[in-house]
PAZAPA-4460 file (N, C-alpha, C; in steps of 0.05 Angstrom, whole numbers, plus 32768, in hexadecimal, padded with zeros to 4 digits):
% residues 82
    n_x    n_y    n_z   ca_x   ca_y   ca_z    c_x    c_y    c_z   seq   type   mol
   800C   7FED   8005   8008   8001   7FFD   8010   8016   8004     1      M     A
   800C   802C   7FED   801B   8046   7FEF   8014   8058   8000     2      T     A
   8029   8062   800F   8021   806F   8029   8038   808E   8026     3      K     A
   8035   809D   8036   803D   80BC   8038   804D   80B8   8050     4      T     A
   8065   80BB   8058   8070   80BF   8079   807F   80D8   8078     5      K     A
   807F   80E4   808D   808F   8101   8094   809F   80F4   80AC     6      E     A
   80BA   80FB   80A7   80CE   80FD   80BA   80DD   811C   80C1     7      T     A
   80DE   811D   80D6   80EF   8132   80E4   810A   812D   80EE     8      C     A
   8125   8136   80E1   8134   812C   80EF   8142   8156   80FB     9      I     A
   8151   814D   8117   8159   8161   8122   8175   816C   811E    10      D     A
   8181   8174   8109   819E   817D   8109   819D   8197   8119    11      E     A
   81C0   8199   811B   81CA   81B4   812B   81C0   81CD   8121    12      K     A
   81C5   81C7   8105   81C1   81E8   80FA   81A6   81E5   80EA    13      E     A
   819A   81CC   80EE   8184   81D1   80D2   816A   81BE   80E0    14      Y     A
   814F   81BF   80D5   8143   81A7   80DB   8141   819B   80B5    15      L     A
   8138   8183   80BE   813A   8171   80A2   8121   816C   80A3    16      V     A
   8113   8169   8091   80F9   815A   8092   80F8   8144   8073    17      E     A
   80F4   8129   8075   80F6   811D   806C   80D3   810D   805F    18      K     A
   80CC   8118   804A   80B0   810F   8040   80B2   80FA   802E    19      I     A
   80B0   80DF   8036   80B1   80CF   801F   808B   80BF   801F    20      S     A
   808F   80AE   8006   8080   8099   7FF7   808C   8081   7FF5    21      I     A
   8083   8071   8002   808C   8059   8004   8084   804B   7FE8    22      D     A
   8096   8037   7FE3   8097   8025   7FC4   8084   8009   7FC5    23      N     A
   807B   8008   7FDE   8062   7FF6   7FDB   804F   7FF4   7FD2    24      I     A
   8042   7FED   7FB3   802F   7FF2   7FA8   8016   7FE5   7FB8    25      P     A
   8003   7FF4   7FA8   7FE0   7FEC   7FB9   7FD8   7FDB   7FA9    26      D     A
   7FD9   7FC1   7FA2   7FD4   7FA7   7F9F   7FB3   7FB1   7F86    27      I     A
   7FA3   7FB7   7F90   7F85   7FC7   7F88   7F87   7FDC   7F78    28      G     A
   7FA3   7FEA   7F78   7FA2   8004   7F66   7FB0   7FFD   7F4D    29      D     A
   7F97   7FF9   7F3C   7F97   7FF1   7F1D   7FA5   8004   7F0E    30      K     A
   7F9B   801F   7F14   7FA5   8037   7F03   7FBA   8045   7F0E    31      T     A
   7FBE   8042   7F28   7FD8   8058   7F33   7FD0   806D   7F43    32      G     A
   7FB0   8071   7F47   7FAC   8082   7F57   7FB0   8088   7F74    33      Q     A
   7FB5   806F   7F7B   7FBA   8073   7F9C   7FD4   807C   7F9C    34      V     A
   7FE7   8073   7F82   8003   8081   7F88   8004   809D   7F81    35      F     A
   7FF0   80A8   7F73   7FEB   80C0   7F6D   7FE6   80D3   7F86    36      L     A
   7FD3   80CB   7F91   7FC5   80D8   7FA6   7FE2   80DF   7FC0    37      N     A
   7FEF   80C0   7FBF   8006   80C5   7FCD   8014   80DE   7FCF    38      S     A
   801F   80D9   7FB3   8031   80ED   7FA7   8024   810C   7FAD    39      L     A
   8007   8113   7FAB   7FFF   812C   7FAB   8000   812F   7FC9    40      E     A
   7FFB   811F   7FE1   7FF8   8128   7FF6   8018   812D   7FFE    41      E     A
   802A   8121   7FEF   804D   8125   7FFB   8047   8147   7FF5    42      A     A
   8041   8149   7FD4   804C   8164   7FCE   803F   817A   7FDC    43      I     A
   8023   8172   7FE6   801A   8188   7FFA   8027   818A   8012    44      S     A
   8033   816E   8024   803E   8177   8036   8059   8182   8031    45      N     A
   8063   8181   8020   807C   818F   8018   8070   81B1   8011    46      C     A
   8060   81BE   8007   8056   81D1   7FFE   8051   81E4   8021    47      R     A
   8041   81D6   8034   803D   81D7   804A   8058   81E0   805C    48      K     A
   806F   81CC   8056   808A   81D1   8065   8095   81EB   8054    49      L     A
   8090   81F1   8038   80A4   8206   802E   8094   821F   8037    50      L     A
   807C   8224   803F   8070   8236   804F   8073   823B   806D    51      N     A
   8082   822D   8075   808C   822A   8091   80AC   8236   808E    52      H     A
   80B5   823B   807B   80D9   8243   8077   80EB   8230   806E    53      G     A
   80DF   8213   806A   80EC   81FF   805F   80F3   8206   8049    54      F     A
   8107   81F6   8034   810F   81F9   801C   8113   81D8   8010    55      R     A
   810A   81CE   7FF9   8110   81B5   7FED   8132   81B7   7FE0    56      L     A
   813C   81A2   7FF0   8159   81A4   7FE9   815E   818B   7FDC    57      V     A
   8144   817E   7FDF   8155   8164   7FCA   813B   814D   7FC5    58      N     A
   813A   813B   7FB6   812B   8129   7FB2   812F   8115   7F9E    59      F     A
   8122   80F7   7FA7   8136   80E8   7F91   811C   80CF   7F98    60      W     A
   8127   80B3   7F88   8110   809F   7F88   8126   8088   7F8B    61      T     A
   811F   8069   7F98   812E   805B   7F99   811F   804B   7F9B    62      N     A
   8124   802C   7F8C   810D   8018   7F87   810B   800B   7FA2    63      P     A
   8121   800B   7FB3   8121   7FFA   7FCB   8110   8016   7FE8    64      D     A
   810A   8029   7FDB   8102   803B   7FF3   80E6   8048   7FEE    65      V     A
   80E8   804D   7FD4   80CC   8067   7FC9   80D9   807D   7FC2    66      G     A
   80CB   8091   7FC5   80CC   80AC   7FB9   80D4   80C3   7FD4    67      V     A
   80EC   80D3   7FD3   80F2   80E5   7FF1   80F4   80FC   7FE4    68      E     A
   80E5   8110   7FF9   80E9   812B   7FF0   80FB   8132   800C    69      F     A
   810B   8146   8006   811D   814D   8025   811E   816B   8026    70      I     A
   811E   817A   8039   810E   8191   803A   8121   8198   8055    71      L     A
   812D   81B3   8050   813C   81C3   806D   8137   81D7   8071    72      K     A
   813B   81DB   808E   8137   81F8   8093   814B   8202   80AA    73      K     A
   8156   821C   80A8   8168   8221   80B5   8157   8227   80D0    74      R     A
   8167   8217   80EC   8162   8221   8101   816C   8240   810D    75      R     A
   8157   8249   811A   8162   8265   8128   8172   8265   8136    76      T     A
   8182   8277   813E   8199   8278   8159   818C   826D   8170    77      P     A
   8174   8278   8175   8168   827C   818E   8153   825E   8194    78      D     A
   814A   8250   8176   813A   8241   817F   8147   8226   8195    79      A     A
   8130   821F   81A9   8132   8209   81BD   8141   821C   81D2    80      G     A
   8146   8233   81D7   814C   8237   81F6   8138   8248   81F9    81      K     A
   8135   8243   8216   8126   8249   8221   812C   8256   823F    82      E     A
***
């Protein structure tokens, strides 16, 4: 079954978001509509992150993993300090 997953990685200077679509096909999806819906969902999630200051830095496909979009946002100097 095709699904979208979002992962946040906290690096020292950057926040990294990875949005991926797995490569496991939906057996009942004879037209590819489920995959296209997942792709649209991933793109929508990327657009939301762009609106929050992230930028798309990479995307790739891998037959063992699926499609992955990588977005980064520079941390503000005082983020996390209270």
